[in-house]
C-alpha positions as CSV (number, residue, x, y, z in Angstrom):
1,M,-71.8,21.3,13.6
2,Q,-72.9,17.9,13.1
3,G,-69.7,16.8,11.2
4,W,-67.6,18.2,13.9
5,L,-69.7,16.5,16.7
6,C,-69.4,13.1,14.8
7,W,-65.6,13.6,14.4
8,A,-65.3,14.5,18.1
9,A,-67.4,11.6,19.0
10,L,-65.6,9.0,17.1
11,S,-62.1,10.3,18.0
12,A,-62.8,10.3,21.6
13,D,-63.1,6.2,21.4
14,C,-59.9,5.9,19.3
15,A,-57.0,3.7,20.6
16,L,-53.4,3.5,19.5
17,S,-51.8,0.2,18.9
18,P,-48.1,-0.4,20.3
19,Q,-46.9,0.5,16.6
20,G,-48.7,3.8,16.9
21,E,-51.4,3.0,14.6
22,L,-54.9,4.1,15.1
23,T,-57.3,1.2,15.8
24,M,-61.0,1.0,16.0
25,T,-62.5,-0.3,19.4
26,S,-65.8,-2.1,19.7
27,D,-67.3,0.9,21.3
28,M,-66.1,3.0,18.6
29,E,-67.7,0.5,16.1
30,T,-71.0,0.8,18.1
31,L,-70.8,4.5,18.0
32,Q,-70.0,4.6,14.2
33,N,-72.9,2.4,13.3
34,S,-75.3,4.5,15.3
35,L,-74.1,7.7,13.5
36,F,-74.4,6.0,10.2
37,L,-78.1,4.9,10.9
38,D,-78.9,8.4,12.2
39,T,-79.8,7.0,15.6
40,V,-78.8,8.4,19.1
41,P,-76.0,6.1,20.5
42,E,-77.0,4.1,23.6
43,S,-74.1,5.5,25.6
44,W,-75.7,8.9,25.1
45,L,-79.2,8.0,25.9
46,K,-77.9,6.7,29.3
47,R,-76.9,10.3,30.2
48,S,-79.8,12.0,28.2
49,Y,-83.5,12.6,28.5
50,P,-85.9,10.1,27.1
51,S,-86.4,10.5,23.3
52,T,-87.5,8.5,20.2
53,A,-86.0,11.1,17.9
54,S,-83.5,10.2,15.1
55,L,-80.0,11.7,15.7
56,G,-80.5,14.8,13.7
57,S,-83.7,15.7,15.4
58,W,-82.3,14.9,18.7
59,F,-79.3,17.1,18.4
60,A,-81.6,20.0,17.1
61,D,-83.8,19.5,20.2
62,L,-80.9,19.4,22.4
63,L,-79.6,22.9,21.0
64,A,-83.2,24.3,21.4
65,R,-83.3,23.3,25.2
66,I,-80.0,24.9,25.7
67,S,-81.3,28.1,24.0
68,E,-84.3,27.9,26.1
69,L,-82.5,27.7,29.6
70,E,-80.2,30.5,28.5
71,A,-82.8,32.8,27.6
72,W,-84.6,32.0,31.0
73,T,-81.1,32.6,33.0
74,R,-80.4,35.9,31.7
75,D,-82.7,37.7,34.2
76,F,-84.2,34.8,36.1
77,S,-87.7,35.8,35.5
78,L,-90.4,33.4,34.5
79,P,-91.0,33.5,30.8
80,P,-94.5,34.2,29.5
81,T,-95.0,30.6,28.8
82,L,-92.9,27.5,29.7
83,W,-91.8,24.9,27.2
84,L,-92.4,22.1,29.7
85,G,-90.9,19.4,27.5
86,G,-87.7,21.4,27.2
87,F,-86.8,20.5,30.8
88,F,-84.6,17.5,31.8
89,N,-87.1,16.8,34.8
90,P,-90.5,18.5,34.0
91,Q,-91.8,17.1,37.2
92,S,-89.7,19.6,39.3
93,I,-91.4,22.6,37.3
94,L,-94.9,21.0,38.2
95,T,-93.9,20.5,42.0
96,A,-92.6,24.0,42.2
97,I,-95.8,25.4,41.0
98,M,-97.5,23.7,44.1
99,Q,-94.7,24.5,46.3
100,T,-95.0,28.3,45.7
101,A,-98.6,28.3,46.0
102,A,-98.6,26.4,49.4
103,R,-95.8,28.7,50.6
104,K,-97.9,31.8,49.6
105,N,-101.3,30.7,50.7
106,K,-100.0,28.6,53.8
107,W,-101.7,25.5,52.4
108,P,-100.5,22.0,53.4
109,L,-98.5,20.9,50.4
110,D,-99.6,17.1,50.7
111,K,-103.1,18.2,50.3
112,M,-102.7,20.1,47.1
113,T,-103.3,19.4,43.4
114,L,-103.0,20.9,40.1
115,Q,-105.8,22.4,38.1
116,C,-105.3,22.5,34.3
117,D,-107.2,25.0,32.1
118,V,-106.7,25.0,28.4
119,T,-106.8,28.1,26.7
120,K,-107.6,29.2,23.2
121,K,-104.2,30.8,22.5
122,S,-100.9,29.9,21.3
123,R,-97.4,30.7,22.7
124,E,-97.2,33.9,20.7
125,D,-100.3,35.4,22.2
126,F,-98.9,35.9,25.5
127,A,-96.5,38.7,26.7
128,S,-96.2,38.2,30.3
129,A,-96.2,35.3,32.9
130,P,-99.4,34.7,35.0
131,R,-99.6,36.0,38.7
132,E,-99.8,32.4,40.0
133,G,-99.1,29.0,38.4
134,A,-97.6,29.0,34.7
135,Y,-98.6,28.9,31.0
136,V,-97.3,25.9,29.5
137,H,-96.8,25.1,25.9
138,G,-95.6,22.3,23.6
139,L,-97.9,19.4,24.6
140,F,-99.4,17.0,22.3
141,M,-102.4,14.8,22.5
142,E,-102.4,11.2,21.4
143,G,-105.6,9.2,20.7
144,A,-108.0,12.1,20.6
145,R,-107.8,16.1,19.9
146,W,-108.6,19.1,21.8
147,D,-111.8,21.2,20.5
148,V,-110.6,24.7,21.1
149,Q,-114.1,26.0,20.5
150,A,-115.9,23.8,22.6
151,G,-113.1,23.6,25.3
152,T,-113.2,19.8,25.6
153,I,-111.7,16.5,24.5
154,T,-113.3,15.2,21.1
155,D,-112.4,12.5,18.8
156,A,-109.4,12.5,16.6
157,R,-109.5,13.4,13.0
158,L,-108.3,11.1,10.5
159,Q,-104.5,11.1,9.7
160,E,-103.9,13.3,12.7
161,L,-102.1,11.3,15.1
162,T,-100.7,13.8,17.6
163,P,-102.3,17.1,17.2
164,A,-100.7,20.1,19.3
165,M,-102.3,21.5,22.2
166,P,-103.1,25.1,22.9
167,V,-101.4,26.8,25.7
168,V,-102.3,25.3,29.2
169,F,-102.7,27.3,32.2
170,I,-101.7,25.2,35.3
171,K,-102.1,26.2,39.0
172,A,-102.2,24.6,42.3
173,I,-105.5,24.5,44.4
174,P,-106.4,22.6,47.4
175,G,-107.4,19.0,46.6
176,D,-110.9,19.4,48.3
177,K,-111.5,22.4,45.8
178,Q,-111.1,20.2,42.8
179,D,-114.4,19.4,41.3
180,S,-113.8,15.9,39.2
181,R,-117.2,15.9,37.6
182,G,-116.7,16.1,33.8
183,L,-113.1,15.6,33.9
184,Y,-110.8,13.2,32.4
185,P,-107.6,12.4,34.2
186,C,-105.2,12.4,31.5
187,P,-101.6,11.0,31.9
188,L,-98.8,13.0,30.8
189,Y,-95.9,11.4,29.4
190,K,-92.5,12.5,27.8
191,T,-92.4,10.2,24.8
192,R,-94.9,8.0,22.9
193,Q,-93.1,4.9,24.8
194,R,-95.2,6.0,27.8
195,G,-94.5,3.7,30.7
196,P,-91.4,4.8,32.6
197,T,-91.8,8.4,31.0
198,Y,-94.8,9.3,32.9
199,V,-94.7,12.9,34.3
200,W,-98.1,13.6,35.9
201,T,-101.8,13.4,35.5
202,L,-103.8,16.5,34.4
203,N,-107.5,16.8,34.6
204,L,-109.1,17.8,31.2
205,K,-112.7,18.7,30.6
206,T,-115.0,16.2,28.5
207,K,-118.5,16.0,27.6
208,E,-118.1,12.3,27.2
209,S,-117.7,9.5,29.8
210,P,-114.0,9.5,31.0
211,S,-113.9,5.7,30.2
212,K,-114.3,6.5,26.5
213,W,-110.9,8.2,26.7
214,V,-109.3,5.5,29.0
215,L,-110.3,2.9,26.4
216,A,-108.8,5.1,23.5
217,G,-105.7,5.3,25.4
218,V,-105.8,9.2,25.3
219,A,-102.7,10.8,26.9
220,L,-100.6,14.1,26.6
221,L,-97.1,14.1,25.3
222,L,-94.1,16.3,25.7
223,Q,-92.5,15.2,22.2
224,I,-93.4,13.3,19.3
């Protein structure tokens, strides 16, 4: 499959000389260099989602995203857990959670926020979707780790740079019902580049001062 993809990509940029000979354009040479170095070509990234993966990993991730969407669209029912990082626009899923709750309970949408509860389970432990909100899997934490037994953020272990998070339950509630005590407003990003890949801020439980995690640069990531 990858060999065919490379051939198709290169042949798309081929040009014929007046003598009918196949010549190499500058775009084709740039593309060839990217394929040789196992990096995603810049022309592809402009039309793709943010990613820091190599070409091989990026292509495997693309196929996984397609498979995830195809499985969802077979019957248009919410899966037991959502792979948030598998969506081109993950913000839309989180916004939809708030819109659904606002419509159901007749709450003002601009006065709502998301509540984040980290479970002790993995994706395989769920057989059905929740009645409200959504279970989300595929998140990673950088700068710290999640203590499953204590249910709080704790210091990272040595050589464990981006540990995986358990399944997270996200639901929408009125903003005035959110108790911010003992919570760290943790930013969620699409990649480790952070910056423009910002998605949302999820409040996570902490026994330490939130300023400790701010100084440590703790964040959640959708891909590593």
